[in-house]
N, C-alpha and C positions, 0 to 999 in steps of 0.2 A: 364562552369561546366557541366558535364555529368548528364543525368537523374538519374542514380543510386546515384550519390553524392548529387544531390538536394533532392531526396527522403530521403536519410540517414540524411541529415541536417535537414529537416523538422521534421522527427521523433525525432531526438535529441532535437530540440527546443520544441516540444510538450511535451516530457518527462520531460524536465526541468520545463516547466510551471506547469505540474501536480505535480511534486515533490515540487515546491514552494507552491502550494495550499495545498498539503497534509501536509507539515511542519507547515503551519499556522493552519490548522484544528486540527492536533494532539497536537500542542502547546496549543491551546485553551481548548481542552478536558483535557489535563494534568493539566493545570492551574485551571480547574474547579473540578478536582478530579475524572474525569470520565475515566474509563479504556477503552482501545481501542486496536484493532489489525488490521493492514493493511492486506488486502487480495489480492489474485490473482496477477495482474500485478505488483503492488508495492512490494509485497513480493518476486516476482520471478525475478525482473529486474536485480538484482545484480548477478544472476546466469549465465547470458549471457556474453560471452566474449566481445561483443560489444553492448552497450546499444541500438544502433539503430536497432538491430535485434529483439527487443521486442517492438511492438507498443502497445500503451495504448490510451484509449479514455476517461477514467474517473478514479476516485479514489474510490475504494471499501474499506470501513473501517467499521468493526464491532465495535460498541461502546456500552457502558453500563457497566454492571457488567460482565466483561470478566476475567477469571482467569485460571491458569494452572490446568489441571485435575490431580487427583492423579494417573491416569492411563497413563499420558503423553498427550501432546498436550494442546489444549485450549478448554474451554467450557464456557457457560454462567453461571452466578451465580445461576440462577433459576434451571438449570440442576443439579448443584452441590447440591443445597438444597434438591432436590427431590431424591437424591441417598441414 
C-alpha cells in the first residue's frame, strides 16, 4: 500500500471513529431534550467529494438552547430572548 493510500485510510478510520462518537453524543443530548448543532468539520464533511479529503481531530458541538433565528441560521436561546 502506498503512502497516500495509507494516509487516506487512516483519515477515513479516524473520521468514522469521530462520527461514531458524535452519533452517541447527539443521541444522548436528544434523549435528554437538549438541543445541539454540530459545527465545523462534522458539518462540512459531507460537502467533500471524498471524506478522506477532510481531516478532523475532534467533535465540535454547540449544545444547550440552540434554535433557528428568525433572520436565518442558528442562534442560542439567550440571544433570541434578548432580541
